[in-house]
C-alpha positions as CSV (number, residue, x, y, z in Angstrom):
1,X,46.6,71.3,111.2
2,X,46.7,70.4,107.7
3,X,48.1,66.6,107.3
4,X,49.9,65.3,104.6
5,X,50.0,61.5,104.0
6,X,53.1,60.0,101.7
7,X,55.4,57.6,101.3
8,X,59.7,59.0,102.0
9,X,60.4,57.3,98.2
10,X,57.4,58.8,96.4
11,X,58.8,61.6,94.4
12,X,55.1,63.3,94.2
13,X,55.2,63.3,98.2
14,X,58.2,65.3,98.4
15,X,56.7,67.5,95.8
16,X,54.3,68.2,98.1
17,X,56.6,68.1,100.8
18,X,58.7,71.0,99.0
19,X,55.7,72.8,97.9
20,X,54.0,73.5,101.3
21,X,57.5,74.3,102.9
22,X,58.3,77.1,100.1
23,X,54.5,78.1,100.9
24,X,55.1,78.6,104.2
25,X,51.9,76.3,104.8
26,X,52.3,74.4,108.6
27,X,51.8,70.8,108.0
28,X,52.0,67.3,109.7
29,X,53.3,64.6,108.1
30,X,52.1,60.8,108.5
31,X,54.2,58.2,106.7
32,X,51.8,55.4,104.4
33,X,52.6,53.1,102.5
34,X,51.6,52.3,98.9
35,X,50.9,48.7,99.3
36,X,49.7,48.5,102.6
37,X,47.3,51.8,103.3
38,X,46.1,52.6,106.3
39,X,44.4,55.9,105.4
40,X,41.9,55.3,102.9
41,X,39.8,58.3,102.4
42,X,37.9,57.5,98.8
43,X,36.2,53.8,98.2
44,X,37.4,55.2,94.7
45,X,41.2,55.3,95.7
46,X,44.2,53.5,93.8
47,X,47.5,52.9,93.9
48,X,48.5,56.3,92.8
49,X,46.3,58.1,95.6
50,X,49.3,59.4,97.3
51,X,50.0,61.9,98.7
52,X,46.8,62.6,100.2
53,X,46.1,66.0,102.0
54,X,43.7,66.8,104.5
55,X,43.5,70.9,104.5
56,X,42.9,72.7,107.6
57,X,38.9,72.7,106.7
58,X,38.7,68.9,106.1
59,X,39.2,69.2,102.6
60,X,40.8,66.0,101.3
61,X,42.9,66.3,98.1
62,X,44.3,62.7,96.5
63,X,47.4,62.9,94.0
64,X,49.7,66.0,93.4
65,X,48.0,68.0,90.8
66,X,44.9,68.1,92.6
67,X,47.2,68.9,96.1
68,X,49.2,71.6,93.7
69,X,46.2,73.5,92.4
70,X,44.5,73.7,95.7
71,X,47.2,74.9,97.4
72,X,47.6,77.6,94.7
73,X,44.0,78.4,94.5
74,X,43.5,78.6,98.0
75,X,46.8,80.1,99.4
76,X,47.7,82.9,96.7
77,X,49.9,85.1,98.8
78,X,52.8,83.3,97.2
79,X,52.7,81.9,94.1
80,X,54.9,79.0,92.7
81,X,53.5,78.9,89.3
82,X,54.7,82.0,88.1
83,X,52.9,85.6,87.4
84,X,52.3,85.5,84.0
85,X,50.0,83.0,81.6
86,X,53.1,82.4,79.9
87,X,55.2,81.6,83.3
88,X,52.2,79.4,84.7
89,X,51.8,77.5,81.2
90,X,55.8,76.9,81.0
91,X,56.1,75.7,85.0
92,X,53.4,74.0,84.4
93,X,54.2,71.8,81.1
94,X,58.0,71.2,82.6
95,X,56.2,69.8,85.9
96,X,54.1,67.6,83.9
97,X,56.8,66.2,81.7
98,X,59.0,65.2,84.8
99,X,55.9,63.9,86.7
100,X,54.6,61.7,84.1
101,X,57.5,61.2,81.2
102,X,60.6,61.1,83.7
103,X,58.8,59.0,86.0
104,X,57.6,56.9,83.4
105,X,60.9,56.5,82.2
106,X,63.3,56.7,84.8
107,X,62.0,56.7,88.2
108,X,59.4,54.0,87.9
109,X,62.2,52.0,86.5
110,X,64.4,52.5,88.8
111,X,63.0,53.2,92.2
112,X,60.1,50.8,91.3
113,X,62.0,48.2,90.8
114,X,64.8,48.1,93.5
115,X,62.5,49.0,95.9
116,X,58.7,49.1,95.9
117,X,58.4,46.3,93.6
118,X,59.1,43.1,96.1
119,X,56.3,44.7,98.5
120,X,53.6,44.8,95.5
121,X,54.3,42.0,93.3
122,X,56.6,39.8,95.8
123,X,59.0,39.5,92.5
124,X,62.7,40.5,92.0
125,X,63.6,43.3,90.3
126,X,63.9,43.1,86.3
127,X,67.3,44.1,85.1
128,X,66.2,45.5,81.7
129,X,64.0,47.9,83.3
130,X,66.3,49.5,85.5
131,X,69.1,49.5,82.2
132,X,66.4,51.3,80.4
133,X,65.6,53.9,83.2
134,X,69.6,54.6,83.8
135,X,69.8,55.0,79.8
136,X,66.9,57.5,79.8
137,X,68.7,59.6,82.5
138,X,70.6,60.9,79.4
139,X,68.0,62.2,77.9
140,X,66.5,64.3,80.4
141,X,69.6,65.7,81.9
142,X,70.7,67.0,78.1
143,X,67.5,69.0,78.1
144,X,68.0,70.5,81.8
145,X,71.3,71.2,80.7
146,X,69.9,73.0,78.2
147,X,67.2,74.8,79.8
148,X,69.5,76.0,82.8
149,X,72.1,77.2,80.0
150,X,69.6,79.4,79.0
151,X,67.8,80.2,82.0
152,X,68.4,81.2,86.1
153,X,65.6,78.1,86.6
154,X,63.9,75.4,84.3
155,X,60.9,77.8,83.5
156,X,62.4,81.3,83.8
157,X,63.9,83.4,86.1
158,X,62.1,82.3,89.1
159,X,62.2,79.3,91.0
160,X,59.0,77.5,90.4
161,X,56.7,74.0,90.7
162,X,58.9,73.3,87.3
163,X,62.4,73.1,89.7
164,X,60.2,71.4,92.5
165,X,58.8,68.6,90.5
166,X,62.1,67.7,88.6
167,X,64.1,68.0,91.8
168,X,61.8,65.5,93.7
169,X,61.8,63.0,91.2
170,X,65.9,63.0,90.7
171,X,66.4,63.2,94.5
172,X,64.5,59.8,94.5
173,X,66.9,58.6,91.8
174,X,69.5,59.9,93.3
175,X,68.5,57.9,96.9
176,X,69.3,54.7,94.9
177,X,72.7,56.2,94.1
178,X,71.9,55.9,90.0
179,X,73.3,58.9,88.6
180,X,76.9,60.1,87.8
181,X,76.5,63.3,88.4
182,X,80.2,64.4,87.1
183,X,78.8,63.5,83.8
184,X,76.2,66.4,84.4
185,X,77.9,69.7,85.6
186,X,75.1,71.8,84.4
187,X,72.6,69.5,86.2
188,X,74.5,69.1,89.4
189,X,74.9,72.9,89.6
190,X,71.2,73.3,89.2
191,X,70.5,70.4,92.2
192,X,73.3,72.0,94.2
193,X,71.1,75.3,94.7
194,X,67.8,73.4,95.1
195,X,69.3,71.2,97.9
196,X,70.9,74.0,99.3
197,X,66.9,75.6,100.1
198,X,65.5,74.9,103.5
199,X,62.4,73.2,102.0
200,X,64.7,70.7,100.8
201,X,66.3,69.7,104.1
202,X,63.6,67.0,105.3
203,X,64.0,65.6,102.4
204,X,67.4,65.1,102.7
205,X,66.9,63.6,105.9
206,X,64.6,60.7,104.7
207,X,65.9,56.9,104.8
208,X,64.2,53.8,103.7
209,X,64.2,50.6,105.7
210,X,67.2,48.3,104.7
211,X,68.5,51.1,102.2
212,X,70.8,53.6,102.7
213,X,71.4,56.3,100.4
214,X,74.9,57.1,98.8
215,X,77.4,59.0,101.0
216,X,77.0,62.3,99.3
217,X,73.3,62.1,99.5
218,X,73.1,64.4,102.1
219,X,76.0,66.6,101.5
220,X,74.6,70.3,99.8
221,X,78.1,70.4,97.6
222,X,78.2,66.8,97.3
């Protein structure tokens, strides 16, 4: 049985969990903590090596990009990248945008500061970082609005890696209660469609010790 090592409030781990569910690949989950690793598979591991996937043949994949490429190459029956080269390039482009830029501008500034920083640095949240993260949400949500007004999903007509990556990042910020959804109706409608997918059920059930999500977090229609 393949096994995924992840931290529940890590957007990259959430993305892989959704991906495995969408591809109908059986797996077991082991919760690990980036600041107190119990399962280290490489002497060269770094802070960002979670999530780690150990596939059925023992192959160890560290980090979201290596895992996604492995799953796409090894299990081709149902691709989440698209059919044509153009579609694949677009889904990868948007996924990288959210996993690198949105993460740096929004997720890290909000989730890291409010939840993880005390474990890693034993220090208090930086309010200026949190304000910056909350402000940057507007820019990315304007971009999502533009995309979904022209397309069925973020990268085109089909649900893809792009939607999974964006929703995984957003779900972590949403858990902290940092999104004013009424200000972004088009993004809200897109996110509701993703929340309603069976692959997202586990994400909505996640709970972090001593931190409760807003009351609407688990509701499919807010």
